[in-house]
N, C-alpha and C positions, 0 to 999 in steps of 0.2 A: 575760813569761807574760800581762801584762795586755793589750798591743798584739795578741798572738795570739788571746786569747780575744774581742777586741773584733771582729777581723777574722771569726772564725768566727761569732760571733753575726749580724754583718751578713750573711754568706753565707747563714746558716740562714734569716734572715728573707727574703731574697730568694727563698729555694726555698719559702717558705711554712711552714717548721717552727716548731712551738711548742718553743722553748728557755728552760728556766729558767736553766741554767748549763753551761758547757761544761767537761769535766773530763778527767783522764787517769786510766788505770788504772794499778796500781803498777809495771808494767814500762814506763811511759811510751807505751804504744800507745793509740791514740785508739778509744774503744768506741763504738757507738751500736746501739739496740735498737728494732725496730718494737714500739709498745705492743701491737698486736694479735696480736703473737706470744704464744704460751703457754708457760709451761715446766713440762713435766711430769716425773714421776719415778715410775716402777714404778706407771702407771695412775692416779698422783695428780697435782695441778698445784699450784704454788706459789700461785695466784691462788684454788685451790678449784674452778676450772671445768674439767669434763672434756670440755665440748662447748658450742659457742656458734654462733649464727647467726640470720638472719632467717627467720622462718616465719609462716604464715598460720594464724591462731587463729579458731575459729569460736566465737562469741559465745554465752554462756550463756543471754542475754535474748530470748526470742522477739520477734518484731515488729521487731527491729532493722533499720533501712533498710539497714545494711552490715554483714551478719551475719558477714562474712570480714574480718579486720583483719590488717595487717601489723605485726608486732612483733620486737624483738630478744629472743632466749630465751636463757638461760645455765642449765646443768646443774650445779648445786653438789651433790655427793653425791647423794641421791635427792630434792632438791628442784629442781623445774622453775620457774625464775623467768622474768620478763619485763620490759622497759622499752619506752617508746613507740619510742626509736631507739637505734641503737648508741651515739651521741654522749652520750645521756642516762644512759647506764650508769655514767659518771664523777660525775654530779651529782645523780641521783635515787634514791630508795629503790626497790628492785624490788618487783614483786607476785608472790605465789606464785599460779602457774598450776595446779600439780599436786604433791602429796606423794605419792612412790611407795612402794609396799610389795612385799613378795615376793609379794602375791596380784595385783599389778596386771598386766593383758595389754595388749600393745602389738602391733599387726598393722596391716599395709598393706592397706587395703581401698578399694574405689571410693566416690567421693562425687560426684554430679553437679554439674558445673561446676568442679571441682579438679582439677588435673593429676595430682599426687602426693601424695594425701592419707594419713594413717594415723590410726589409732584408739587412743586411750589409756583403757582401762577400769578405772575406781577402785570400789572396794567401794560408793561412795555415788553416783557419777555416770560418765557417760561424755563423753569429751572428744575434740575432732576437731582435727588440725593438718595443714598443708599445707606441703611442702617445695618448692624450686623445680626439683628435678630428682630422677629416681628414685635415684641413687647417694647424695643427700643425705637421702632418706627412709629408705634402708637403714641408712645411718650412724648416723641418729638413732635408729632402732628399737635397732640394736646398743647404742648409749650408753646409753638408756633401761633396756633389759634388764640390762645390767650394773650399773646403779646401783640397782636396786630393793632390793638388800640392803644398800646403804650407809646410813649414818646420814644424817639430814637437817640442814639448817643453820638458825641463827638468823637471820631476815631482816635483824632489826636490826644484826647484826655485820657485815653486808656494805653498809650504805648508803654512798651516795656524796656525802653532803653537802660542799657547797663548803666550801674553807678559804681564809681571806684570803690574799691575795697575800703572800709573805714580804717583809719589808723588805730594804734593801740591807744593814743591818747583819747580819741573818741570814744573807743569802745570803754574805757575806764570811766570817762563821763556819764556813759548811758547806763554803767552798772551802778555808779553812785547815786543815779538819779531816784532808783527804786529805794535805797537805803535811806536816802534823805526824805523821800515822801512818807516813809513809813514811821517817821517819829514827829513828835509835837513842834520840836525846835527846828526841825529840817523843813516842815509845813509852813512855820512862821517866815522861815528865811525865802523860800520859794515863793510865797505870795507877795513879799516885798518887791521882787523882781517882774512880777507880771504886771502886764497892763491894767488899769483899773477896770476896764470893761470886762476882761478875762477873770480878773479877781471876783467881781459882782456876779457874773455868771455862773460860776463854779459855786459861790456860795448860795444863790438861789437853788441851783440844781442838787445841791445836798439837801437843802430844806425840802425840796420836793419829795426827794427819795426818802426822807425820814417820814414823811406823811403817807406815802405810797406803801412803803415796806416796814423798816424799823430803824433804829438808831445806829445799830451794829453795821447793817446792810449800808447806810447812808455813810459811814466812817470808812467802811471799805472802799466805796465808790469814790469818795473823796481822795484817798490815796492814789487810786487809780488816776482820777483826773489830773492831780498835782504830779504823778510820775510821768504821764504822757506829756503834760504841759513842760516839766523840765526836759523830758528829752526833744521834743520840738524845739525849745529854745537853743539847745545846742546843735541840733540841724540847721536852723536858720543862722545862728551865729557863725558856724563854720562853712557857710554856702553850700550845704549838702541837698537843697532840694533839687531834683532831677530837672535839667535844662529844658526838657520838653513837656514838663508839667504846665498844663493850660491853666494859668493863674486868672485869665478873664472868665473862664467858665466856673472857677472856684468861686470868684467874686460873686458872679451872677446868680449861682446857686444859694450862697449864703443870705445875699439880699433877698431872694425869693423866698426862701424858708422863713426868713425872719419877717418879711411883710406879710405873708399869709398868717403866720402866728399872730401878729399884732392885729389883724383884721379880726380874726376870731376871737381874740381876747376883748378888743372894743365891742364886738357884737354880745359878748357875754354880759359886759357891764351894763350895755343897753338893756338887755333884757331883763336884768334885775332891777332898772330903773322903772321901764315901761311896762313890764310884766310880760307873761307868755304870749301875750297879742302883739309883740312887737315884731317888725319885719326884718329879720337878720338872714345872713348867708347860712345856709346848711354846712356842716362841718364834712368836708371831704378830705378824709384821712389819707387814702394813697397820693392825692395831689399835695399834701401837707409833708407826707414822709418821703416821697421820690427825691426832692432836691436835697433834703437832709442826708439821705441814703446817699447821693452822690458826693456832697462834700465830705461826707466821713469815709468814702472810698478813697477819694483822692489823698486825704490825710492818712490814710492806713497805708496807702501805696508808697507815701513817703517815707513812713516809719519802717516798712518793710526793708528798705535798703540798708537800715542800720540796726535794727532791733531784733531780739532774739523771738521764737515762737511764743514762748511765755507771755511777752509783751503784748503781741499780737492777740493772743487768746484773751487777755484782760480787756484790751480794746474791743473785742467783739462783743464781750459780756457788758460792757458798759453801753455799748451802742444797744443790745438787744434790749437793755433795761429800759432805756429812755424812748424808745419806738414802740414799746408795748401798746397797742391801741386802747387797753383798760386805762393805763395811767394817762395817757393824752386826753381820752374823754372826760376822765375825772378831773384832770387838771382845768380842762375848758367849761365844765360844766357842774361839777360838785361843788356846794357852797362852802366846804371845810377847806377847799382849795384856792377860794377867791383872794384871801390875803397875799398867797404865794404867787398867784397868777399877776397880781398886780405888780408885785417886786420884780417877777420874772420878765414882765412886759418892760419895765425900765431898763432893767440889765440887757435886754436884747436890742433895745434901742441906743444903748451905749454901744454894744458890739456893730451895730449897722453905723453909727456916727463914726467909729474907727475906721471901718471899710471905707 
């Protein structure tokens, strides 16, 4: 395995790839992922970005010698942010260009000297942007119009402050995590060191996965969850959580998702007792998934500073599985999921008590 990893690293270096470590997925298949690809689920994305790309922005200050400047823009919720370049997005804190509201007006209008401009009218000011081509302009306008009613983001939560290069010992521990999580003995060892709330939650999530898919898929997801849990234990133990991580926001989003899920769980049991005429809160999937997406985005960013692309790919696959709208609706409404819903309810309460 060591010789194989060494050969793969040498090949990657020749190709110009930035490789932290080479890893295998749980089935032994080699995985790779282009970091420029975004993982989206039901209109949301794990990174929190609904659209990104280079745009020209018109400077707010009059008299600027270069009034239009090319910047890398990202749309996160209703917040339109930008960086000097695409590469800077991983190392610099973004700047807020516009905070959209339901009253924001976005339209394509001509502007002298700019090929494909469009205008963003806020309550307090009017802003101009330019795309490379008309299809890009139309795509941006559609994305911005959709985002007007979404919640904004805390810019400090998505800073890309650089993290020190992990030591050889840290990288070895990370590589061992996958190997350990792939065996029954290793899983038993990892489970002993997890907090009981995390242990219960993983057990119930595996049970839900077995109901929604099959036993093999559930076992694969279990290995991934324990692999990620082991890596996070290493990161926390070695103090490698970035100093600029907004832990308060992480706490609030975790509690928000947990409380909303428990509310829907309670309503489901109320309906079972009182019948279909019981007055219960309608299930709002986007409102339930959004805080969970933000929590996952923070943990993914923490993992990204130390883990390989293969690990992040498995994390993305895990996220995609559990935010599947069909799975969530079945869990909250289908009778065969009722016992698992009650058990998951208890596990989430333990997580909330832990926080």
